[in-house]
Structures are given as C-alpha cells and as structure tokens.
VOGU-3710 file (C-alpha; in Angstrom, 3 decimals, decimal comma):
1> xxxxxxxxxx> 196,075/122,541/-52,050  193,151/121,963/-49,735  192,971/121,050/-46,125  191,275/117,901/-44,928  189,959/118,038/-41,379  190,050/114,703/-39,544  187,647/115,929/-36,896  184,960/116,442/-39,518  184,529/112,699/-39,810  181,670/111,390/-37,743
11> xxxxxxxxxx> 179,239/114,133/-36,756  180,025/116,464/-39,641  180,097/113,609/-42,102  176,375/113,157/-41,518  175,840/116,449/-43,321  177,595/115,239/-46,439  175,556/115,381/-49,577  176,256/112,971/-52,411  179,342/113,557/-54,456  178,741/112,835/-58,042
21> xxxxxxxxxx> 181,792/113,938/-59,868  185,488/113,549/-59,969  188,287/114,192/-57,574  190,275/117,363/-56,238  192,239/119,865/-58,124  194,603/120,639/-55,271  192,815/118,006/-53,198  189,789/118,121/-51,002  186,631/116,253/-50,198  183,583/116,057/-52,329
31> xxxxxxxxxx> 181,230/114,398/-49,926  178,714/117,214/-49,870  177,308/119,947/-47,713  174,323/120,228/-45,481  172,473/123,489/-45,834  169,023/123,211/-47,368  169,596/119,633/-48,408  169,619/118,177/-44,887  170,933/114,670/-44,328  171,728/112,522/-47,351
41> xxxxxxxxxx> 168,887/110,198/-48,242  166,628/111,531/-45,500  163,542/110,709/-47,559  164,596/107,073/-47,919  162,997/104,742/-45,409  165,004/101,804/-44,108  163,467/98,633/-45,461  162,479/95,838/-43,092  163,112/92,634/-44,984  161,261/89,379/-44,433
51> xxxxxxxxxx> 163,549/86,798/-45,986  160,775/84,196/-45,971  158,781/86,324/-48,410  161,662/87,211/-50,748  162,309/85,209/-53,920  165,167/82,742/-53,425  168,304/83,248/-55,486  171,520/81,364/-56,246  174,940/82,755/-55,434  177,316/79,754/-55,265
61> xxxxxxxxxx> 178,509/78,896/-58,761  182,045/77,727/-58,078  183,172/74,373/-59,354  186,710/73,525/-58,350  188,832/72,584/-61,337  190,488/69,133/-61,139  193,948/70,738/-61,439  193,206/72,842/-58,351  191,793/69,882/-56,449  194,932/67,818/-57,140
71> xxxxxxxxxx> 197,310/70,310/-55,539  198,631/69,393/-52,130  198,316/71,698/-49,129  202,061/72,358/-49,403  201,740/73,396/-53,054  198,846/75,712/-52,248  200,791/77,290/-49,400  203,856/77,728/-51,590  201,784/79,454/-54,278  200,213/81,829/-51,768
81> xxxxxxxxxx> 203,595/82,607/-50,263  205,129/83,317/-53,689  202,308/85,756/-54,470  202,216/87,295/-50,934  198,580/86,170/-50,521  197,267/85,777/-46,993  193,703/85,416/-45,774  191,583/85,420/-42,643  188,272/83,631/-42,297  186,708/80,214/-42,673
91> xxxxxxxxxx> 186,374/77,995/-45,762  188,555/80,012/-48,101  188,863/78,039/-51,360  192,268/77,302/-52,834  193,627/79,860/-55,283  193,811/79,170/-58,994  197,081/79,455/-60,922  195,771/79,604/-64,512  192,765/81,294/-66,066  191,092/78,069/-67,152
101> xxxxxxxxxx> 191,088/76,854/-63,539  188,479/79,478/-62,622  185,965/77,394/-64,631  184,383/80,530/-66,072  181,732/79,964/-68,728  182,829/80,243/-72,355  181,307/83,724/-72,780  183,746/84,980/-70,116  186,760/82,905/-71,167  186,451/84,044/-74,791
111> xxxxxxxxxx> 187,003/87,654/-73,734  189,875/86,731/-71,372  191,634/84,726/-74,092  191,664/87,757/-76,396  193,779/89,682/-73,873  196,855/87,433/-74,182  197,460/87,558/-70,429  199,802/84,937/-69,001  198,250/84,288/-65,596  195,795/85,830/-63,100
121> xxxxxxxxxx> 197,025/88,551/-60,753  197,261/87,470/-57,097  193,978/89,155/-56,141  192,241/87,442/-59,074  193,814/84,056/-58,319  192,405/84,046/-54,789  189,445/86,377/-55,295  187,710/84,575/-58,164  187,138/81,249/-56,372  185,940/83,140/-53,311
131> xxxxxxxxxx> 183,556/85,459/-55,169  182,197/82,656/-57,370  181,425/80,587/-54,275  178,956/83,241/-53,125  180,806/84,220/-49,967  181,155/87,750/-48,647  184,725/88,948/-48,938  187,114/91,816/-48,291  190,027/92,338/-50,661  192,957/94,461/-49,499
141> xxxxxxxxxx> 195,165/95,275/-52,470  196,764/98,280/-54,099  195,005/100,066/-56,946  196,067/98,605/-60,271  196,182/95,031/-58,942  193,422/93,682/-61,190  190,644/93,991/-58,627  188,021/95,285/-61,080  187,929/91,972/-62,927  188,151/90,213/-59,555
151> xxxxxxxxxx> 184,601/91,289/-58,796  183,120/91,968/-62,259  183,631/88,536/-63,824  181,960/86,716/-60,890  179,231/89,397/-61,063  178,545/88,494/-64,700  178,284/84,806/-63,789  176,009/85,699/-60,862  173,698/87,792/-63,052  173,408/85,114/-65,738
161> xxxxxxxxxx> 172,066/82,708/-63,123  169,285/85,088/-62,040  165,832/85,573/-63,623  165,660/88,144/-66,437  164,897/91,714/-65,476  161,264/92,745/-65,675  159,882/96,217/-66,272  160,541/98,416/-63,255  163,352/96,243/-61,887  166,535/97,885/-60,689
171> xxxxxxxxxx> 170,033/96,418/-61,168  171,131/92,977/-59,998  174,747/94,085/-59,447  175,520/97,439/-57,824  179,073/98,782/-57,699  179,611/101,830/-55,479  182,701/103,872/-56,352  184,090/107,123/-54,915  184,652/109,110/-58,113  183,238/109,655/-61,570
181> xxxxxxxxxx> 186,540/108,573/-63,132  186,664/105,238/-61,316  182,978/104,587/-62,012  183,521/105,225/-65,723  186,545/102,920/-65,806  184,559/100,117/-64,175  181,657/100,660/-66,556  183,955/100,322/-69,571  185,162/96,942/-68,278  181,591/95,876/-67,469
191> xxxxxxxxxx> 180,456/96,785/-70,986  183,345/94,916/-72,621  182,908/91,701/-70,647  179,116/91,830/-70,408  178,583/92,284/-74,134  178,997/88,591/-74,934  176,050/87,658/-72,710  174,057/90,788/-73,596  174,212/92,317/-70,143  173,427/96,015/-69,952
201> xxxxxxxxxx> 175,314/98,374/-67,666  175,252/102,063/-66,889  177,309/104,607/-64,978  175,552/106,952/-62,529  177,436/110,023/-61,313  176,904/113,696/-60,613  178,211/116,599/-62,601  176,435/115,282/-65,728  172,849/115,553/-67,032  170,429/113,257/-65,222
211> xxxxxxxxxx> 168,234/112,537/-68,251  170,407/109,960/-70,066  171,227/108,197/-66,794  167,542/107,998/-65,848  166,676/106,616/-69,292  169,281/103,875/-68,891  167,815/102,907/-65,532  164,241/102,944/-66,810  165,140/100,687/-69,739  166,676/98,248/-67,265
221> xxxxxxxxxx> 170,339/97,491/-66,544  171,800/94,427/-64,886  174,913/96,286/-63,699  174,873/99,779/-62,208  178,137/101,506/-61,289  177,407/104,595/-59,214  178,868/107,286/-57,030  176,845/107,448/-53,799  175,392/110,946/-54,083  173,765/110,647/-57,513
231> xxxxxxxxxx> 172,414/107,183/-56,668  170,838/108,564/-53,481  169,163/111,273/-55,577  167,693/108,706/-57,981  166,544/106,392/-55,178  164,822/109,273/-53,402  163,150/110,350/-56,643  161,965/106,810/-57,366  163,975/106,639/-60,621  165,405/103,256/-59,658
241> xxxxxxxxxx> 165,284/100,731/-56,831  167,482/98,015/-55,364  164,871/95,298/-54,847  166,633/92,976/-57,290  170,162/93,743/-56,091  171,816/90,537/-54,867  175,477/91,368/-55,642  176,928/94,484/-53,976  180,455/95,803/-54,467  182,053/98,597/-52,425
251> xxxxxxxxxx> 185,091/99,635/-54,458  187,868/101,693/-52,852  185,958/101,671/-49,577  188,744/103,511/-47,752  188,596/106,332/-50,247  184,794/106,578/-50,057  185,035/106,997/-46,290  187,891/109,445/-46,695  185,628/111,535/-48,949  182,781/111,542/-46,436
261> xxxxxxxxxx> 180,419/109,030/-48,018  179,625/106,843/-45,018  176,077/108,227/-44,467  175,187/107,712/-48,119  176,619/104,196/-48,190  174,608/103,207/-45,134  171,396/104,630/-46,614  171,979/102,765/-49,861  172,785/99,440/-48,199  169,569/99,741/-46,168
271> xxxxxxxxxx> 167,722/99,443/-49,499  169,337/96,071/-50,386  168,184/92,679/-49,135  170,416/91,437/-46,303  171,095/88,000/-47,826  172,918/89,593/-50,771  176,526/88,808/-51,571  178,794/91,711/-50,579  182,366/92,335/-51,716  184,433/95,173/-50,263
281> xxxxxxxxxx> 187,696/96,381/-51,777  190,217/98,707/-50,193  193,856/99,698/-50,541  194,176/100,210/-46,762  192,507/98,704/-43,700  191,871/101,507/-41,175  189,428/101,051/-38,318  186,604/102,856/-40,157  186,780/100,383/-43,052  186,934/97,459/-40,621
291> xxxxxxxxxx> 183,761/98,740/-38,945  182,005/99,010/-42,291  182,951/95,411/-43,089  181,614/94,218/-39,724  178,328/96,044/-40,317  177,716/95,012/-43,930  179,345/91,603/-44,425  178,498/88,204/-42,961  181,130/85,560/-42,127  183,446/87,142/-44,640
301> xxxxxxxxxx> 186,881/86,049/-45,758  189,530/88,750/-45,944  192,223/88,509/-48,609  195,432/90,494/-48,211  197,861/90,999/-51,079  201,234/92,114/-49,757  202,609/92,623/-46,263  200,300/91,967/-43,320  202,038/94,420/-41,044  201,192/98,099/-41,128
311> xxxxxxxxxx> 202,960/99,262/-44,270  202,940/102,150/-46,689  203,051/102,024/-50,473  206,741/101,683/-51,369  206,247/103,938/-54,408  205,860/106,895/-52,047  208,915/108,887/-50,968  208,294/109,780/-47,306  210,049/112,865/-45,889  209,631/113,915/-42,253
321> xxxxxxxxxx> 210,554/117,369/-40,963  210,811/117,495/-37,165  209,963/121,046/-36,106  207,962/123,208/-33,711  204,297/123,942/-34,377  204,898/127,663/-34,866  207,339/127,014/-37,708  204,973/124,982/-39,856  203,269/127,733/-41,849  206,501/129,292/-43,074
331> xxxxxxxxxx> 207,947/125,859/-43,803  204,817/125,028/-45,782  205,138/128,120/-47,965  208,794/127,345/-48,726  207,883/123,750/-49,492  205,093/124,815/-51,842  207,528/127,051/-53,716  209,635/123,969/-54,387  206,622/121,820/-55,322  205,231/124,402/-57,739
341> xxxxxxxxxx> 208,448/124,291/-59,727  207,631/120,678/-60,593  205,756/119,836/-63,789  203,253/117,672/-61,880  202,307/119,384/-58,636  198,779/118,432/-57,628  198,836/118,446/-53,823  196,646/117,559/-50,854  197,352/119,115/-47,455  195,891/117,418/-44,378
351> xxxxxxxxxx> 195,132/119,470/-41,257  193,492/118,640/-37,939  190,667/121,146/-37,526  188,143/123,076/-39,600  189,451/126,386/-38,261  193,013/125,584/-39,253  191,785/124,451/-42,660  190,016/127,787/-43,227  192,849/129,900/-41,807  195,498/128,130/-43,863
361> xxxxxxxxxx> 193,430/128,294/-47,045  192,872/132,037/-46,519  196,560/132,719/-46,022  197,580/130,663/-49,035  195,039/132,351/-51,305  196,125/135,755/-50,017  199,676/134,850/-51,019  198,542/133,839/-54,498  198,393/130,053/-54,166  195,477/128,316/-55,987
371> xxxxxxxxxx> 194,178/126,735/-52,797  190,725/125,448/-51,901  189,657/124,058/-48,527  187,127/121,378/-47,706  185,499/120,180/-44,490  182,106/119,273/-43,087  180,749/122,834/-42,957  181,350/123,554/-46,639  178,405/123,822/-49,040  177,684/121,330/-51,807
381> xxxxxxxxxx> 178,810/123,837/-54,428  182,126/124,423/-52,668  182,709/120,686/-52,293  181,971/120,071/-55,957  184,369/122,831/-56,942  187,204/121,662/-54,726  186,923/117,994/-55,577  187,175/118,707/-59,261  190,023/116,272/-59,718  191,641/114,090/-57,057
391> xxxxxxxxxx> 193,320/111,709/-59,468  197,053/111,918/-60,084  197,847/113,595/-56,774  201,619/113,936/-56,776  202,257/115,349/-53,293  200,672/114,825/-49,886  201,560/117,140/-47,006  200,705/116,258/-43,415  200,603/119,770/-41,981  199,219/118,214/-38,777
401> xxxxxxxxxx> 200,234/114,649/-37,999  197,215/112,302/-37,580  196,257/110,455/-34,425  197,607/107,066/-35,504  199,844/105,385/-38,053  196,932/103,800/-39,914  195,557/107,252/-40,715  199,051/108,354/-41,766  199,311/105,476/-44,242  195,782/106,129/-45,464
411> xxxxxxxxxx> 196,542/109,820/-46,046  199,799/109,374/-47,922  198,122/106,648/-49,978  196,226/109,393/-51,822  199,344/109,659/-53,991  201,241/106,976/-55,952  198,087/105,181/-57,049  198,019/102,636/-59,895  201,767/101,965/-59,720  202,659/105,667/-60,012
421> xxxxxxxxxx> 205,095/107,430/-57,708  204,490/110,238/-55,257  205,989/112,154/-52,348  204,646/112,652/-48,830  205,965/115,455/-46,588  205,162/115,394/-42,889  205,616/118,043/-40,197  206,284/116,233/-36,916  206,286/118,232/-33,676  206,953/117,479/-29,982
431> xxxxxxxxxx> 203,173/117,164/-29,553  203,369/114,066/-31,744  206,168/112,478/-29,712  204,150/109,410/-28,705  203,695/108,554/-32,408  207,414/108,641/-33,186  208,142/104,924/-32,759  205,210/103,855/-34,935  206,191/106,296/-37,672  209,772/105,047/-37,592
441> xxxxxxxxxx> 208,491/101,477/-38,036  206,476/102,505/-41,097  209,473/104,337/-42,577  211,814/101,410/-41,971  209,433/98,897/-43,535  209,305/101,064/-46,677  213,123/101,477/-46,729  212,925/105,245/-46,218  215,621/107,514/-44,844  214,817/108,449/-41,249
451> xxxxxxxxxx> 215,376/111,929/-39,867  217,894/111,662/-36,977  215,765/114,116/-34,970  212,842/111,690/-35,230  215,041/108,874/-33,926  216,194/111,096/-31,081  212,614/112,011/-30,249  211,639/108,338/-30,047  214,577/107,640/-27,734  213,795/110,600/-25,485
461> xxxxxxxxxx> 210,079/109,887/-25,205  209,158/109,753/-21,570  211,838/112,234/-20,578  211,417/115,981/-20,504  213,235/117,334/-23,514  213,186/120,917/-24,660  212,743/120,464/-28,413  213,525/123,478/-30,553  214,411/123,273/-34,244  215,634/126,169/-36,319
471> xxxxx> 216,518/126,801/-39,914  215,355/125,823/-43,372  213,822/122,319/-43,627  216,208/119,775/-45,090  213,893/118,104/-47,599
//
C-alpha cells in the first residue's frame, strides 16, 4: 500500500528516471529518481527539423468501402448512438460496421478472419477509418475495448507503404506504453499480425538484460514497443534512433502521466519528425492528458466511447466515509484489516504530500503492513522496488481527496481495469466541502449509494457548520 503524492507532479516529475518494468505491488510510481542520474534524457539534444529536407512519406491509405459510402447520415448517426460513439474534430470519416468495410489488405484480413469475431468493437469501428486516413487522433476508451488492434492494424498498413529499413535505421512505428506487461501484450499482438507481411517487432523495457533488446534494434525492427525509461537509455547510448519513425502511439497516456513519465515522453517526441502521424489512447481525459494532446497532435479528431460527461468506471464500487482529518489514520488501519482478509488485496493509497506519504508509510510498516511509498524524491531503486506490480489492483483508497473530480476518477480508475471489478474507498473531510456536489454527481452517474452525510455537506456548503463525525466507519 503506497502513497502517491499529487504535488510531486510537475517540478518533482522532472527528476523521474525511466521506468522499465512492471507495476506496483501495493501500488506506487515507477517513474524514477533523480540522484546521480539527473534529468531523464539530459544528453539528448532536441532535433530541429527541416521538413523540406526530409524524405516525403505517405500516411493516408483509407479507401471508403462502397457499403459505408451508401449509408445515409441518419444511419451513421444511429450506428454511433447505438455504440455510444461520439467525436470532436473536423473531417471524421464514417465508422465501419463490418470488418471487410475497413478495406484492409488481404495479409491483415486473413489474420482477422481466423479469429471468428462477429464485428469490430466501437473503438475499432470508428478508429480504423480515422487511423488509416493518416489523421492524428485521440481515443478515449476503457482498457479491454480493443484499442490495441485499433492502432496496430493501421500501423502495419502504414509500414508496408514505407521504404524498406536500411542498416542503422530505427523503427517506423513506435508505441510508448507505461508498463512492461502492457508493452509485452502489445508486442505479442504486433508479432501475430505482422508475421504475414514479415514485419519485425521488439519490446524494450527495463528490469531485463539490455543485450537481447539491443541486438533486436541493431538488426532492424519496423515496430518498437517501449517503456519510456529504457528507450531513453538506448537513445542516449546511440543504440537506436527515431529518424524513420512516422507513426507514433502513446498508449494509456493517462497512466504514463500518472506514473511520472511526462519528461521522458517529451524528450522522446523531440526525436521524432513533426509531420508524423500521432495516436494517443487514454481511459480518462484529465487536463494533463489534454495538454499533452495539444502539444503533440495536429488538428486531431477525438473519439469517445461511452458517456461524454465526467463519469467513473461502473465496475468500481465507490464508498465515501465523511469524517474529520484527525480520524483518518485509525480509520485506514481498520479498513486495511478488512481488506487484508480478502483473497485479492492489492491496494493503492493516494495522499496529498510527500511528507504524509513518508509518515503514513512509516507508521504502516511499524505496524507490520507490507507498505512501500513512492514520490518524486525517491531513488530509482526504491521506485523500481515499489512499482513491482501495479496490475490487478483491487482496492484504491483516497486517504486525501484530490483537488478535482477528474483526478478522483483518474485515481479510482487504477482498479477495475480490463472489465474487472474493484473497490474505491474515500475519506472526505470538511476541508473538501467545495468538492461535495461534484463527487455526488459522479456517484449518481455510476448508480452508487451516497452517504447521507455527504449529501448534507453539499446542502450546507456556504454555511458555517460544525462537522464532527464519530464512531467506526460504515463501509
């Protein structure tokens, strides 16, 4: 059970060193530490691109299928509504309804046909025409929605329209992912679908020997799936380059920012020609991810799958305990006793400050809990240890409530990934009173039971109420 410190983002995030491995046993952040390493990618120089001197490349390969072209505007709108697809941006192509309507080449369709799928997922139905047309795009969809194929199949088409790799060339498609596990999953899909057209791919991540990864890069790969830290290391060491990269994917962008990777991502993108095609994928749409999209993407179309309003994953049980700040530590210990009786009990605890993170971690370890803390002042070794395994987080605890509802949704979204279920506990104090109405809206949208004390707090906001809550939390 680690503590995340929101205030570490920004200044302290600049000290993050690349995370190469998997996610947190008992939560945490594996961005990296400063210390002797300095800033991530400090030896990389930002490239100044002259587009007139760069080789031209193709990126629009979409041919609208006659069945798609024949559909009326009403039919298209009805399909999008039935699949809860919405979009923002100009010139968004119509979605497809069947696999053959994507007009993929035979070497892609042959692999799809072997899967015996009935129809594309919503993100694929709208994402494929958009990605194949060469446009920058943002896809907002839950994990497990089929997004990997949404960007990999167009990537394969893109690569097969580019000149062959020459000795010393880096990858044509780069996929940045937050964790070793996700990177490996993507690489397995890339290998399966790229085999028919003899595309080579590799997976670059820390926590594993560098030699085999370097050999893959030196032999030449069209697709590189990488966690930011290890890729930064290889770029700095001259083991690979991104001169040929024309198709960039940022997968689980919200999670990469949550783990402190923004400095690395910016250093990496500086090494890629600006007229590339960029696709960003995220389960949530907080302001930090929006800023990244504005900085990296040009005239992009944003696809949303699901509700447009601020909403939490409905597979998460949300429980709010309205209490005083001084009660939280004892309530936390009692709550952990209940959680630890569960078979699956991997937990992340979010706190507001580095000091509180350290103090809480110390107390928990003193009491025998297997807790590790993470924030911007931690060393690389500590970060690597803490973020040993962040997959399958079953519980999220907001020890300190965040500054806004978007951050709340982003935090609790660390559980219940890939259609699994999870539970989020939140301590809500009088200091958070101004957030009460927004939190109630999120709870109502997700059909959650609402603590009467939270409703009362929202009603009394603006008045001077003496809030004092006693007794055992009613979870």
